[in-house]
N, C-alpha and C positions, 0 to 999 in steps of 0.2 A: 444312314439308318442301319442299326445293328439288328441282326436276326439270330435268335438262338432257339433251337428245338430241343426240348428236354422230354424224353419218353418216360412215362410212368406205366408200368405194366401190371394189370390185374387179369382176371379171367372172366369168362361168361359172355353175356349178350349185350350189344350196344344198342341203345335206343336211337330211333331216327333223329338225325340232326340236320336241319335245313339251314343253309347259309352260315354255318359256323366254321369259318376259316376254310381249310381244305379237308374237312372231315369226310371219312368214308360213310357209307350208308349202313343201316342196321345189319347185323349179322354177327355170328359168333367170331370172336377174334378181331372184330373191326376196331378202328381207331377214331377217337374224337380229338380233333385239333382245336385247342383253345388259344385264341390269339389275343394278347394283351398289348395295348398301346400305352406307352408311358413316356415321360420326359425325364431322362436321367439327371440332367443338370438343373431342372426346376425342382430344387430340393424340398419344396413344400409338399411334394407328392411322394416322397420316398417310401412312406408306409404302404403305398399301393404300387410302387415301382422299384427304385434302386435298392432300398434296404430290404424290402420284402423279397426281391429276387436274390440278393446276396445271402440272406438267411435261409433260403430254400423253403420258406414257409408255405407257399402255395403248393409246391410239389408234395410236401408232407401231407397237407390237408386233402389233396386229391387222392393220394395213395391210401389215406385212411377211409375213403368211401367204401372200398371193397364191394363195388357194384358190378364187377365183371367187365368194366370198360378198360380199354387201353387209352391213356391220355398222352397226347403230344402237346407240349406247351411251347408256344412261340412268342417271343418278346420282340416288339417293334419300338424302337427308340426314336423320338422326334424332338425338335427344338421348341415347338409350340403346340397348342391344342388343335389348331386348324386342320392339319393333315390327319390327325387322329379322327376328327369328325368326318372328314372326307372318306376315310377308309371304313369307318363304322357304317355310314349311310350307303356304302357300296357292298356291305355285308362281309367285309374282310377283316374287321376287328370286332371282337365280342365285348371286351371290357376296356375302358380307357380312363385316364385321369387327366384333369385340366383345371384351369382357374375358373372363377365364377362367370366372367363375361363369356369366355369360350363355351362354358357349359350351357349358357342360354342359346348361343348360336347352334350348339349341338342339338338342343331341344327343338329349335325352329327348323333346322335342316332335316332332322329326322322326321318330323311331322309332314313337312313339305314334300319329301321324297317317299313317303309311305313306309319308312323304316323307323318308327318311333323309338326313342331312347328314354332312359330314366336316370335321375340322380339317385344313387342307392347308398352312398355314404360320403363322409367328409374325410379329407386327409389332414391338412393343417389349416389353421385359421388365425386371424388377428382381429379382435373385435373393434379396433379403431382404424384399421386400414394400413398398418405399418409395414405390410409385406411389399408395398410398392413405393418407390422413391424416385424423385427427379434429381439427377446429378449433372454437374458440369465439370469442366476441366479444372485441375488444381490451381492454375494461375488465372482463372476467369475472374473478371470484375463483376459478373452477374451476382447480385446479392438478394434478389427477390423474384417472385413470379412476374411481377410487372416489368422487370427488366428483360423478360423474354419477348416483349412486343417487337415484331419484325424479325425475330430470330428463327433459326432453323432448329427444330426439335424432333429428334428421332424417337419413334415408338413403334409398337406393333399394333396396327389398327385392329380393333375388335378384342384386344387383350385387356386384362384387368388393369395393367399399367396405363393403357390408353384411357380407360375409364377414369383413373385417378387424375391424369393430365387434364382431361376435359372438365371434370368437376372442380379441380383446383383453379383452373383459369377462370371458370365461370364465377367462382366465389371471389376471385380477385377483380371481378368486374371486366373481364376480358372475353372476347369472342374466340373460341377455339378454332373456328373456321376462317376467321379473317385476321386475327391479330398475330398469329404465328404462321410459319411455314412448316407444316407437319410433314415429316419424312416417314413413310411407312416402310419399316425395315425389320428384319429378323434381329433378335438381340445381339448376336455376334457382329452382324453388319453394322448395327447402330453403335456398338462399342468402338469398332474400327473407325467409323465416321467421326465420332467424338475425338478420338486420338488424332485423326488426320486434319481436324479443323473444318470438315465439311458439315458438321453438326455442332451447334452451340450448346445443346443440352440433350440429355437422354432420359426418357421416362421408361423404366423397365421394372419387371417383377423379379422375384427371387431367382437366382442369387446374384444377378448382375450388378446391382448397385453396391452391395457389400463387397463383391469381388473387386470391382474397379477401385473402390475406396481403399481396400486392403493393399492393392498393388500400387497405390499412389498415382493412379491414372485418372481419378475423379474425386470430387468432393460433393457432399449433399447440398442441394439447393432447396429441396422441399421434402419433408417427411410426410408420407401418405397418411399417417395417423392423425395429422392435423384435420383431416376430413371427419374423423370420428364416425366412420361408417365401416361396418365389418367387411372384410374381404377374406376369401378362402379358396381352396382347391378341393375338388371332390372326385368321386368315382361315378362314371356313367356306364350303363350297360344297355345293349340292344334289348328291346322288349321281347322280340321273338326268341332270342337266346335265353333270356331270363325265364320265360314261360316254359320253354322246352327242356331247360337244364337248370332248374332251381338249385339242385344240390351242388352243382359246380359253382354257381354264383355264391351260394352260402359258404362253400369251401374257400373261395377267394376272400370273402368278408371275414371269415374266421382267421385266415392267414394275415389279413390286414390288421386285425385286432392284435394278433400275436406280435407283429412287427411294431405296432404302436406301443405295446407294453414293453417291448425290448428297448425301444428308443427312450421311453420315459424312465425306465429303470437304469439304463446304461447310456446316458446321453453322450459321454465322451467316446466310448467304444463305438457307438452308432455313428458319430461324426467321423471317426477314423475309417470306418467301413465304407461310408458314403464317399469320403474323400478318395479312398483307394479306387473305388469303382468309377468315379467320374473325372478324376484328375483335378478336382477343385481343392484348394487348400482347406485342411481340416478346420483351421481357425475361422474361415468364412462359413463353412457348414455349421459350426457350433454357434456362430452369431445368430443364425436363424433357427436352428434345431436344438439348441442347448437346453439345459434345465430351466433357464429363465430367458430363453431365446425369443426372437420376434414372433415365431410361430408356435401355436399350441396344437398338439396332435390329438385328435379324438374322432373316431369314425361316426359318432352319433350325429344325426342331421338335426341340429338345434334350430328351434323356431326363429331365433334372432337372425340366423344365417339365411333362412328361407325368406324372412322379411326383407333382408338386404338384397337378396336375389330379385325380389319383386321390384325394388327401387331401381335396380340396374337396367331393367327392361327399357325404361324411357330413354336412357343414354344411347342404347343400341338403336332404338327406333329413330331418334333424332339424327343419328349418323346414317340412317337408311340401311343398316346392316340386318335388321329383322323387322317383322311386323309385331303384332300382339303375340304374347307368349303366355300360355296357361301354366304358370309356375306350379300351381297345386297339382295339376295332372302330371307334370314332369317329375315332381318329387315322389319317390316311392321307397320308403325305408322298411317295408315289410320283410325283405330278405335279411337285412341287417338285424332286425328285431328277432327273427327266428334263429339266425346264426349265433347271436350273442346272448340270447335268452334274458334272464333277469339282470344281467350285467348292463344291458342296453339302457335301462332306466337310470342306472347310476351314472353312466357315461353322459347321458343327456343332461343330468343335473350338474355335472362337474363344470368348472370354469378354469380359466387360465391361472397359472401360478402367480404369486405376487412378484412385482419387479424386484430385481436385486442386482447389485454390483458383483461381478465375478472376475477372478483371476485364474488363468490356466497356467500353472507353473510348468517350466520345461521338464520333460521326463515324467510328468505326473499323469495318472490315469483318472484323476478326479480334479475338480476345480475348488477354489476357495471362495466363499461368499462373504460380503462385507455389509455392515449396517448402513453405510452411506457411501456415495462417490468420494467424499473427502477421505474416509477411512481407506478406501481402495487406493487412492493416490498416495497416501502415507506409506502403505505397504509397497506399492510399485517403486516409489522413490528410494526405498531402502533395499530393494531386491531387483534393481533394473536388469542385471545380467541374467536373472533367473526367470524372466517372464516370457512365456510363449505368446499369450494374448491377454488383454484386459478389456472388459466390457462394462459399460455403464448405461443406465436407463435415462432417456431424455426426461428432464425435470418437468416438462409440460405434458408430454404424450406418453411417456413410459417406454418408448421404443428403444431397445438396446442398440448400442453402437460401439465401435471401437473407441476406447478411451483416448487414444492418441489422434483420432480423426474427429473427435467431437469439438464443438464450439463451447469453450468454458467461460463461465461468468463467476466473478468473485463478488459476493454479497456479504460484507462483513467477514465473519469467520467461516462462512459457507462457500463451498465450491460446487457449482451446478453445471452439469453437462447438457448440451442440446445437440440434436442431430443436424439442424439447419440454422443458418445465421439469422433468418427472419424471426424465428421463435426466440432466439437469444436476445435479439434487439427488442422484441416486444416485452420480454421480462425486464430488461434494463430500463426501458421507458417507464415501466410501472413501479420500479423500485429505486428511488433516489439513493445514490451512492454506489449502486451496483455497476459493474463494468465488465466488458469482455477482456479476457487475458489469454495469452498464448499457452499452449499445453505445458511447455517448459516452465513457465511462470507458475502455473497451477501446481505442478509437481513441487516446485520450490516452496510455495506457500504451505503445501501439505506436510512437507518434511520438516 
């Protein structure tokens, strides 16, 4: 866990602050410690964590308050949302970011322990569920979810990736509790287990599937977007903190909006900044956070995401991780509405950008988009030595994936990419004459 304290100095009187980190009590010259829990490598949360921190957005917004307080900002970095919730319910973290399933656990634990929390904004989302992926080893013979029967599958229980695994198995007619051996592991541990052969598959969230595929250590078995259910990450705040210091929370949300606007306006630069801060390859960051990436960033709490959150409750209840959860009481976007003003309604109405094929040329600070995956392949075939990364949207789900890691189907003169083999096979079965082809063959056909 990384901790960094950043002092922001103003003058005058500090309001009383109960259970807000290690804040001093009221008095002239006293200090407010604001503690933010985030997940640096869960890059779907960067606008409330890594990128926001790198840009210094929150510090600037706190400094602009001119309310006489001295602010000390503490960042606490975790691998998953569970420890953030534990620290929040202990009164040690004021604002945190995490995925949809952990958010619900956050809501449940907060109510149970008398420290209620609220979902105050969204970081990144995918309306079909493409942020979560089930992967297996590159040489694995597993080709469908049904092949997982009797196998060891690593995931983080209670995470969004676990929710994807449970739902995907159920849709495949399997019992998640009986038909697989589930290994409850942190993402990094699961990745190591997959490499060591002690796990046959791994179901994880951003950015682990893309990272392992990029590194040649895994291949996709199941695209979470096949569920066609929204998944997202969001920002949660303690109710007592929000009520006692609304201006601080609003400053955070303004900073988040600033980071979001920066990411959307400068996706390549943002990917490079996040890569530098996390040690992740920039090509992987861009897969998720790019101009046409898997994730769409917008702080507005969209009704469709709230609806999805309500559907998630039953999954957690069946796993005995929570009881009933009042989602309506948990969601509270009043602070975001005040922080963003009239812009909030515009963000609420906005949707994800259209899918597109993209090439990131070496040495370039922008990407090139193409009208079709075939057009992208034609370009790549002619400029192989000059390509840093190439991304194509799944022909069925729209989920972007690395072109050289996709499953390619030739259908007449069309070349269609798929994230997972099962969806490619489904397309071939429905289109006589279509067949899967190796990436090299697809490049040859395009050139």
